[in-house]
C-alpha positions as CSV (number, residue, x, y, z in Angstrom):
1,X,114.6,105.6,80.2
2,X,118.1,105.7,81.8
3,X,118.8,106.0,85.5
4,X,119.7,109.7,84.8
5,X,116.4,110.3,83.0
6,X,114.3,108.4,85.6
7,X,115.6,110.6,88.4
8,X,115.4,113.8,86.4
9,X,111.7,113.6,85.8
10,X,109.2,114.3,88.5
11,X,107.4,111.5,90.5
12,X,104.2,112.8,89.1
13,X,105.4,112.4,85.5
14,X,106.6,108.9,86.2
15,X,103.3,107.9,87.7
16,X,101.4,109.4,84.8
17,X,103.6,107.4,82.4
18,X,102.9,104.2,84.3
19,X,99.2,105.0,84.6
20,X,98.4,106.0,81.1
21,X,101.3,105.0,78.9
22,X,101.0,102.3,76.2
23,X,102.2,99.0,77.4
24,X,104.1,96.4,75.3
25,X,105.0,93.2,77.1
26,X,108.5,92.0,76.2
27,X,108.5,88.7,78.1
28,X,108.6,86.9,81.4
29,X,111.2,87.8,84.0
30,X,113.1,84.6,85.0
31,X,113.2,83.4,88.5
32,X,109.9,84.9,89.7
33,X,107.5,82.8,91.8
34,X,104.5,84.6,90.1
35,X,104.1,85.6,86.5
36,X,106.1,88.8,86.3
37,X,106.5,90.5,83.0
38,X,109.1,93.0,81.6
39,X,107.2,95.6,79.6
40,X,107.9,98.7,77.7
41,X,105.7,101.6,78.5
42,X,105.6,104.9,76.6
43,X,103.7,108.1,76.0
44,X,104.4,111.1,73.7
45,X,107.2,112.4,75.9
46,X,108.8,109.4,77.7
47,X,109.4,105.7,77.5
48,X,110.8,103.3,80.0
49,X,110.9,99.6,81.1
50,X,108.5,98.5,83.7
51,X,107.7,95.4,85.7
52,X,104.1,94.2,85.3
53,X,102.6,91.8,87.9
54,X,99.0,90.9,86.9
55,X,96.6,89.6,89.5
56,X,95.8,86.5,87.4
57,X,99.4,85.5,87.4
58,X,99.7,85.2,91.1
59,X,100.5,81.9,92.7
60,X,98.0,81.0,95.5
61,X,99.5,81.1,99.0
62,X,98.2,79.6,102.2
63,X,98.6,82.6,104.3
64,X,97.8,85.6,102.0
65,X,94.4,86.1,100.3
66,X,94.6,85.1,96.6
67,X,94.7,88.0,94.2
68,X,95.9,90.6,96.6
69,X,99.7,90.5,96.1
70,X,99.7,93.2,93.4
71,X,97.7,95.4,95.8
72,X,100.4,95.0,98.5
73,X,103.0,96.1,96.0
74,X,101.0,99.4,95.6
75,X,100.5,99.7,99.4
76,X,104.3,99.4,100.0
77,X,104.9,102.2,97.5
78,X,102.4,104.4,99.3
79,X,103.9,103.8,102.7
80,X,107.4,104.4,101.4
81,X,106.3,107.8,99.9
82,X,104.4,108.7,103.1
83,X,107.6,108.2,105.0
84,X,109.4,110.4,102.6
85,X,112.0,107.7,101.9
86,X,111.5,106.9,98.3
87,X,112.6,103.3,98.7
88,X,110.1,101.7,96.3
89,X,110.2,102.5,92.6
90,X,107.2,104.4,91.3
91,X,104.2,102.0,91.2
92,X,100.6,102.1,90.0
93,X,97.7,99.7,89.8
94,X,96.2,99.5,86.3
95,X,94.8,97.2,83.6
96,X,97.4,95.8,81.3
97,X,97.5,93.1,78.6
98,X,96.8,90.4,81.2
99,X,94.3,92.2,83.3
100,X,94.6,94.3,86.4
101,X,98.0,94.4,88.2
102,X,100.8,96.4,89.7
103,X,103.1,98.2,87.2
104,X,106.4,99.5,88.6
105,X,109.4,101.3,87.0
106,X,112.2,98.7,86.2
107,X,115.4,99.6,88.0
108,X,118.5,99.2,85.8
109,X,121.0,97.7,88.2
110,X,123.9,95.2,88.4
111,X,121.8,92.2,89.5
112,X,124.9,90.4,90.7
113,X,125.1,93.0,93.6
114,X,122.8,92.6,96.6
115,X,122.4,93.4,100.3
116,X,125.4,91.3,101.4
117,X,127.6,93.6,99.2
118,X,126.0,96.8,100.3
119,X,126.4,96.0,104.0
120,X,130.2,96.2,103.4
121,X,129.7,99.9,102.6
122,X,129.1,102.1,105.7
123,X,128.1,105.0,103.6
124,X,125.0,103.1,102.6
125,X,123.9,102.4,106.3
126,X,121.5,105.3,106.5
127,X,119.4,104.0,103.6
128,X,119.8,100.3,104.8
129,X,118.5,101.4,108.2
130,X,115.4,102.9,106.4
131,X,114.8,99.7,104.6
132,X,115.1,97.7,107.8
133,X,112.6,100.0,109.6
134,X,110.3,99.9,106.5
135,X,110.3,96.1,106.5
136,X,109.4,96.0,110.2
137,X,106.5,98.4,109.6
138,X,105.1,96.7,106.5
139,X,105.8,93.2,108.0
140,X,107.8,92.1,105.0
141,X,107.8,88.3,104.8
142,X,110.5,88.0,102.1
143,X,113.3,90.6,102.2
144,X,115.9,88.6,100.3
145,X,119.3,90.0,99.6
146,X,118.5,90.4,96.0
147,X,115.4,92.5,96.8
148,X,117.6,95.4,97.4
149,X,119.2,97.0,94.3
150,X,121.6,99.8,93.6
151,X,121.4,101.8,90.3
152,X,124.2,103.3,88.3
153,X,123.8,106.6,90.3
154,X,124.4,104.8,93.5
155,X,120.8,105.0,94.7
156,X,119.4,102.1,96.7
157,X,115.9,100.7,95.9
158,X,113.7,98.1,97.6
159,X,111.6,95.9,95.4
160,X,109.2,92.9,95.7
161,X,106.6,93.6,98.3
162,X,103.8,91.2,97.4
163,X,104.0,89.4,100.7
164,X,103.7,92.3,103.1
165,X,101.1,93.7,105.5
166,X,99.9,90.5,107.0
167,X,98.1,91.0,110.3
168,X,100.2,88.4,112.1
169,X,104.0,88.5,112.6
170,X,105.7,87.4,109.3
171,X,108.9,89.4,109.3
172,X,111.6,87.5,107.4
173,X,114.6,89.6,106.3
174,X,118.3,89.3,105.8
175,X,118.7,92.8,107.3
176,X,119.6,92.1,111.0
177,X,122.9,94.0,111.3
178,X,121.2,96.9,113.1
179,X,119.4,94.7,115.7
180,X,119.6,96.3,119.1
181,X,120.7,99.7,117.8
182,X,118.7,102.8,118.5
183,X,116.6,104.3,115.7
184,X,118.2,107.4,114.3
185,X,116.3,110.6,115.3
186,X,115.3,111.4,111.7
187,X,113.7,107.9,111.3
188,X,111.7,108.4,114.5
189,X,110.4,111.8,113.1
190,X,109.5,110.1,109.8
191,X,107.7,107.2,111.5
192,X,105.7,109.7,113.6
193,X,104.8,111.4,110.4
194,X,103.6,108.1,109.0
195,X,101.5,107.4,112.1
196,X,99.8,110.8,111.7
197,X,98.8,109.9,108.1
198,X,97.3,106.6,109.3
199,X,94.3,108.3,110.8
200,X,90.9,107.6,109.1
201,X,90.5,111.2,107.8
202,X,93.8,111.1,106.0
203,X,94.4,110.4,102.3
204,X,96.9,107.6,103.0
205,X,94.5,105.7,105.3
206,X,91.7,105.9,102.7
207,X,94.0,104.7,99.9
208,X,95.3,101.8,102.0
209,X,91.7,100.8,102.8
210,X,91.1,99.6,99.3
211,X,94.5,97.7,99.1
212,X,94.6,95.8,102.4
213,X,91.9,94.7,104.8
214,X,90.9,96.4,108.1
215,X,92.9,94.0,110.3
216,X,96.0,94.5,108.2
217,X,95.7,98.2,108.4
218,X,95.2,98.1,112.2
219,X,98.3,95.9,112.4
220,X,100.3,98.4,110.3
221,X,99.5,101.1,112.8
222,X,100.2,98.9,115.8
223,X,103.6,97.9,114.4
224,X,104.5,101.5,113.8
225,X,103.5,102.4,117.3
226,X,105.5,99.5,118.7
227,X,108.6,100.4,116.8
228,X,108.4,104.0,118.0
229,X,107.8,102.9,121.6
230,X,110.9,100.6,121.5
231,X,113.0,103.2,119.6
232,X,115.4,100.4,118.7
233,X,115.8,97.9,115.9
234,X,114.4,94.6,117.1
235,X,116.3,91.3,117.4
236,X,115.2,88.3,115.3
237,X,112.3,86.4,116.8
238,X,113.7,83.1,118.0
239,X,110.2,81.6,118.2
240,X,109.8,81.7,114.4
241,X,111.7,81.8,111.2
242,X,113.2,85.3,110.8
243,X,115.3,84.7,107.6
244,X,113.9,84.2,104.1
245,X,115.0,81.3,102.0
246,X,116.9,81.4,99.8
247,X,118.8,84.3,101.3
248,X,119.4,85.9,97.9
């Protein structure tokens, strides 16, 4: 599925394809710290490439519960959609050839381009500000420059969210250019909308309950409230490491 096709179909059709399409693993993606597979996925109407991250391929980490990284990928997609920002490619959790995992539309991009190229283009700032705010809210511990992609239609995407949603401060990102600047009004409105959806009776809250634990969900709400109260992009925390390594 080309960039043009992937943007022409509805989100519902993309999710249905990911959820129920036939998967055919094509191989491992190089450079991943966990087992990450490029896979073809198709149904009677559509076909595309997808990224498949099975639970059993996860590398144990000292600070994140083992076997939950794929769930955090799904949680990031849900939060992005709840904000109305469409930053994360369509993502589902399903069983594949190597067991249960996250399956996400593969973004066809120039992988030599990354955040440090995009920051030179002021017309991209509104979306980059959304990614910066998104990472604060989800507590992204690994926003490398290469985790922001641009497709052939000029749309920015944010990928790789397996180490997010920790209850303790973990924010490590390359996106600090907006530090100290006020949040744009529309971002404030969107964050307020997210907070409204993080109430126990809401569908988003209930979906996140099965993906992250109670403490992490409470911390997500608290970070959203704190960002809204401050109404500015924060500065790097000098008491801890605020940049990922490597940067790209």
